C-alpha positions in Angstrom: -5.5 -62.0 -41.0 -4.4 -60.9 -37.4 -3.9 -57.4 -35.9 -0.3 -57.2 -37.2 -1.6 -57.2 -40.8 -4.9 -54.9 -40.1 -2.5 -52.2 -39.2 -2.9 -49.3 -41.5 0.3 -47.0 -41.1 1.9 -45.9 -44.1 5.3 -47.5 -43.7 4.7 -51.0 -41.8 8.1 -51.7 -39.9 10.0 -55.0 -40.9 8.9 -58.0 -39.1 10.6 -59.3 -36.0 11.3 -62.7 -37.1 13.6 -64.1 -39.8 13.2 -68.0 -41.5 15.8 -70.1 -40.6 16.3 -74.0 -41.0 17.1 -76.2 -38.3 20.7 -76.9 -39.2 21.4 -73.2 -39.6 21.2 -71.4 -43.0 18.0 -71.0 -44.4 15.9 -68.3 -46.7 16.7 -65.5 -43.8 13.4 -64.0 -45.3 11.5 -62.0 -42.4 8.6 -63.6 -40.8 5.7 -63.0 -38.5 5.6 -65.0 -35.5 1.8 -65.2 -35.7 1.3 -66.4 -39.1 4.6 -67.6 -39.8 5.2 -67.5 -43.7 8.4 -69.5 -43.7 9.6 -71.7 -46.5 9.0 -75.5 -45.6 11.7 -77.2 -43.5 11.9 -73.6 -41.7 10.9 -71.9 -38.7 10.3 -68.1 -37.7 13.1 -67.4 -35.2 14.1 -64.3 -33.3 16.1 -61.9 -34.8 17.0 -58.0 -35.1 14.4 -55.7 -36.3 11.8 -53.7 -35.4 8.7 -55.5 -33.9 5.2 -55.6 -35.8 1.9 -54.8 -34.6 0.9 -58.2 -32.5 4.3 -59.6 -32.2 4.5 -58.9 -28.5 1.0 -58.7 -27.5 0.1 -60.5 -24.2 -1.6 -60.5 -21.1 -0.8 -62.7 -17.7 -2.0 -62.4 -14.3 -0.5 -62.9 -11.2 -0.5 -61.5 -7.3 -3.7 -59.9 -7.6 -2.8 -57.8 -11.0 -3.2 -58.1 -14.8 0.1 -57.5 -16.7 -0.2 -56.3 -20.2 2.3 -55.8 -23.2 1.8 -54.5 -26.6 3.7 -52.8 -29.4 2.5 -49.8 -30.8 3.7 -46.5 -32.8 1.6 -44.8 -30.4 2.2 -44.4 -26.6 -0.3 -44.8 -24.1 -1.7 -41.3 -22.8 0.8 -39.4 -20.5 3.7 -41.7 -21.7 6.5 -40.4 -23.6 7.8 -42.8 -26.4 11.2 -44.0 -25.6 12.1 -43.9 -29.4 10.6 -43.3 -32.9 8.7 -45.9 -34.6 7.0 -48.9 -32.7 8.0 -49.8 -29.2 6.8 -52.2 -26.5 4.8 -50.9 -23.8 3.8 -52.6 -20.7 1.2 -51.8 -17.7 0.1 -53.6 -14.5 -3.4 -53.2 -13.5 -4.3 -54.1 -9.8 -7.5 -56.1 -9.6 -7.5 -57.0 -5.9 -11.2 -56.8 -4.6 -11.7 -54.1 -2.5 -14.0 -54.0 0.8 -15.6 -50.6 2.4 -17.1 -50.1 5.8 -19.6 -47.4 6.1 -20.7 -46.5 9.7 -24.1 -44.8 10.2 -24.9 -43.6 14.1 -28.7 -43.4 14.6 -30.4 -41.3 17.3 -27.2 -40.1 18.8 -26.9 -39.0 22.5 -25.5 -35.5 21.7 -24.2 -35.7 25.3 -21.7 -38.2 24.6 -19.2 -38.6 21.4 -19.6 -42.1 20.5 -16.5 -43.8 18.7 -16.5 -47.1 17.1 -13.1 -49.2 15.5 -14.7 -50.4 11.8 -13.1 -54.0 11.1 -12.6 -56.3 8.3 -11.7 -60.0 9.6 -11.1 -58.8 13.2 -8.2 -56.4 11.7 -9.2 -52.9 12.6 -9.0 -50.8 9.5 -10.6 -47.5 10.8 -10.2 -46.7 14.6 -12.4 -44.1 16.9 -14.8 -42.9 14.2 -18.4 -41.7 15.0 -19.6 -41.9 11.3 -18.2 -42.3 7.9 -16.1 -44.8 5.8 -13.4 -46.9 6.3 -12.3 -46.3 2.6 -11.6 -48.9 0.3 -9.5 -51.6 1.4 -7.9 -54.5 -0.4 -8.9 -57.8 0.1 -7.9 -61.3 -1.2 -10.7 -62.9 -3.0 -13.0 -65.3 -1.1 -15.2 -64.6 2.2 -14.4 -61.9 4.2 -16.4 -60.5 7.6 -16.8 -57.1 8.4 -17.6 -55.7 12.2 -16.8 -53.3 14.9 -15.6 -53.0 18.7 -16.5 -49.9 20.9 -13.9 -46.9 20.4 -12.5 -44.8 23.2 -15.1 -44.6 25.8 -17.8 -46.3 23.9 -19.8 -49.5 25.2 -21.1 -51.5 22.4 -24.0 -52.7 24.5 -25.8 -49.5 24.9 -26.3 -50.2 21.0 -28.3 -51.9 18.5 -26.4 -52.9 15.6 -27.7 -53.8 11.8 -25.3 -54.8 9.1 -26.4 -54.5 5.7 -25.0 -53.2 2.1 -23.4 -56.0 0.2 -22.8 -57.9 3.4 -25.1 -60.3 5.0 -26.8 -59.6 8.6 -23.9 -61.5 10.1 -21.2 -59.2 8.4 -20.1 -62.0 5.9 -19.6 -61.0 2.1 -17.8 -62.8 -0.7 -15.7 -61.0 -3.1 -14.1 -62.1 -6.4 -11.0 -60.3 -8.3 -12.2 -57.0 -9.4 -14.9 -56.7 -7.2 -15.8 -53.3 -5.4 -18.3 -53.9 -2.3 -19.5 -51.4 0.5 -21.0 -53.1 3.7 -22.9 -50.5 6.2 -22.8 -50.9 9.8 -25.8 -49.0 11.6 -25.9 -48.5 15.4 -28.8 -47.2 16.9 -28.0 -45.1 20.0 -30.6 -46.1 22.9 -29.5 -43.1 25.1 -30.0 -40.7 22.4 -32.9 -38.3 21.5 -34.9 -38.3 18.4 -36.9 -35.6 16.8 -40.4 -33.7 17.9 -43.1 -36.2 16.8 -41.1 -39.0 15.8 -41.2 -42.5 17.2 -37.9 -43.6 19.3 -38.1 -47.2 17.6 -34.8 -49.3 17.1 -34.1 -52.6 15.7 -33.6 -54.9 18.9 -34.3 -52.8 21.5 -37.5 -54.3 23.5 -37.8 -51.7 26.2 -38.4 -48.7 24.2 -41.7 -49.9 22.7 -41.9 -47.5 20.4 -43.0 -44.6 22.5 -43.6 -41.3 20.6 -41.3 -38.3 21.8 -43.7 -35.5 23.1 -40.7 -32.6 23.2 -38.2 -32.0 20.9 -34.6 -33.6 22.0 -36.6 -35.8 25.0 -34.6 -39.0 25.2 -35.9 -42.3 24.5 -36.9 -44.2 27.9 
């Protein structure tokens, strides 16, 4: 028994097919495409009539989307039924993978506005951001790489950079259909200050030697 026969509505609509002989004629009895039910020598062929549950259920995938179609007496939420009884509905669901780049700035120099261009595969997806997110971006399934360039008035050479989240340290990440991943890019501002009593130790900055600040807002040497 398939989903057609398991339907529990009070008045089951007539089946969508009709039994016909190959050479014409035949019993003309109604039939279900999935179960058949025609006499010997006849096949279930298309005809007029209201579709039965399950007759037109189907799913297909193409161009980063899933397309589904089904017959039902109940319309999907927010959809007005085009007519009474059973209708055929369809929906397209975008399953393209999405990648988000999130920027964090540590020990910012409050005397200067630091700006960065966030990139995916060398293409800027958000320009001149001090901190924050690129927002989810659709990408193709497969390997990708996040990165950044200096924004207006910002030279990357004065920062140490650490990439993490769902990305490897070199910024690479693999996404399959339907994946939602976020990579973080953290910049440590060598000219920035640190809070009182904290260590101004930043990855990749050998000149600072994790020296302790002795006054609030003192710039790291």
